[in-house]
C-alpha positions as CSV (number, residue, x, y, z in Angstrom):
1,X,-116.8,-49.2,246.5
2,X,-113.7,-49.0,248.6
3,X,-114.3,-45.3,249.3
4,X,-117.8,-46.0,250.4
5,X,-116.7,-48.7,252.7
6,X,-113.9,-46.6,254.1
7,X,-116.2,-43.7,254.8
8,X,-119.0,-45.8,256.3
9,X,-118.1,-49.5,256.8
10,X,-121.7,-50.3,257.7
11,X,-123.0,-49.1,254.3
12,X,-121.5,-52.2,252.7
13,X,-121.5,-55.5,254.2
14,X,-118.2,-57.3,253.3
15,X,-118.6,-61.1,253.3
16,X,-117.1,-63.1,256.1
17,X,-113.7,-64.7,255.9
18,X,-115.3,-68.2,255.6
19,X,-116.9,-67.0,252.3
20,X,-114.1,-64.9,251.0
21,X,-111.3,-67.4,251.3
22,X,-113.0,-70.3,249.4
23,X,-114.2,-67.9,246.7
24,X,-110.7,-66.5,246.3
25,X,-109.1,-69.9,246.1
26,X,-111.7,-71.3,243.7
27,X,-111.8,-68.2,241.5
28,X,-108.0,-67.8,241.2
29,X,-107.6,-71.5,240.8
30,X,-110.2,-71.9,238.1
31,X,-108.7,-68.9,236.3
32,X,-105.3,-70.5,236.3
33,X,-106.6,-73.9,235.2
34,X,-108.7,-72.4,232.4
35,X,-105.8,-70.2,231.3
36,X,-103.5,-73.2,231.0
37,X,-106.2,-75.3,229.3
38,X,-106.3,-72.8,226.5
39,X,-109.0,-72.5,224.0
40,X,-112.0,-72.6,224.5
41,X,-111.7,-72.5,228.3
42,X,-109.6,-69.4,228.3
43,X,-112.6,-67.5,226.7
44,X,-114.7,-68.1,229.8
45,X,-112.4,-67.3,232.6
46,X,-113.8,-63.8,233.3
47,X,-116.3,-64.8,235.9
48,X,-113.8,-66.9,238.0
49,X,-111.3,-64.1,237.6
50,X,-113.8,-61.6,238.9
51,X,-114.8,-63.8,241.9
52,X,-111.2,-64.7,242.8
53,X,-109.5,-61.3,242.5
54,X,-112.4,-59.4,244.0
55,X,-112.4,-61.8,246.9
56,X,-108.6,-61.3,247.2
57,X,-109.0,-57.5,247.2
58,X,-111.6,-57.7,249.9
59,X,-109.4,-60.0,252.0
60,X,-106.5,-57.6,251.7
61,X,-108.8,-54.6,252.5
62,X,-110.3,-56.5,255.4
63,X,-106.9,-57.1,257.0
64,X,-106.9,-53.3,257.7
65,X,-103.4,-52.2,256.8
66,X,-104.1,-48.5,256.4
67,X,-101.4,-47.5,253.8
68,X,-102.4,-50.5,251.7
69,X,-106.1,-49.7,252.0
70,X,-105.4,-46.1,250.9
71,X,-103.5,-47.4,247.9
72,X,-106.4,-49.6,247.0
73,X,-108.8,-46.7,247.4
74,X,-106.6,-44.5,245.2
75,X,-106.1,-47.2,242.6
76,X,-109.9,-47.6,242.5
77,X,-110.1,-44.2,240.9
78,X,-108.4,-45.3,237.7
79,X,-108.8,-49.1,237.8
80,X,-110.8,-49.2,234.6
81,X,-108.1,-47.3,232.8
82,X,-105.6,-49.7,234.2
83,X,-107.7,-52.6,232.9
84,X,-107.8,-51.0,229.4
85,X,-104.0,-50.3,229.1
86,X,-102.3,-53.1,230.9
87,X,-102.1,-55.6,228.1
88,X,-100.9,-53.0,225.6
89,X,-98.2,-52.0,228.0
90,X,-97.3,-55.6,228.7
91,X,-97.1,-56.4,224.9
92,X,-94.9,-53.4,224.3
93,X,-92.5,-54.3,227.1
94,X,-92.3,-58.0,226.0
95,X,-91.7,-56.8,222.4
96,X,-88.9,-54.4,223.4
97,X,-87.3,-56.6,226.0
98,X,-88.2,-60.0,224.9
99,X,-87.2,-62.8,227.2
100,X,-83.7,-61.4,227.8
101,X,-84.4,-59.8,231.2
102,X,-85.1,-61.6,234.4
103,X,-88.8,-62.2,235.0
104,X,-88.7,-60.1,238.2
105,X,-87.4,-57.1,236.3
106,X,-90.0,-57.6,233.6
107,X,-92.8,-57.9,236.2
108,X,-91.8,-54.7,238.1
109,X,-91.4,-52.9,234.8
110,X,-94.8,-54.0,233.6
111,X,-96.5,-53.1,236.9
112,X,-94.9,-49.6,237.1
113,X,-95.4,-48.7,233.5
114,X,-99.0,-50.0,233.2
115,X,-99.9,-48.3,236.5
116,X,-98.4,-44.9,235.5
117,X,-99.9,-45.2,232.0
118,X,-103.3,-45.8,233.6
119,X,-102.9,-42.7,235.8
120,X,-102.0,-40.6,232.8
121,X,-104.8,-42.0,230.7
122,X,-107.2,-41.3,233.6
123,X,-106.1,-37.7,233.9
124,X,-106.4,-37.2,230.1
125,X,-109.8,-38.9,230.0
126,X,-111.3,-37.0,232.9
127,X,-110.5,-33.6,231.5
């Protein structure tokens, strides 16, 4: 969708700020609340997550920072693969490192390894 919007912005109408900001805050907020509430609410946080993070991505894209937009467009090519592998990579990292490393180090490591694993998985899968 990002590539279509980048090529022809009028092909897709991105919602206005006054719609995106409340959707983002409500979606991300509900996701957090439902996650902390635990079972059974955690089972139903997919729709608020979708609304919140999609709105956040559209807000970031709408700001118009070209390098960031290109990164989002490129990430769009293997985002499904990233979705598939991210929890496996996170679990492996948490198993190997545990809670001995600073959270910032674990976060960066999880992000980089899951991102690169998704790229590799995408290349293998697309052949």
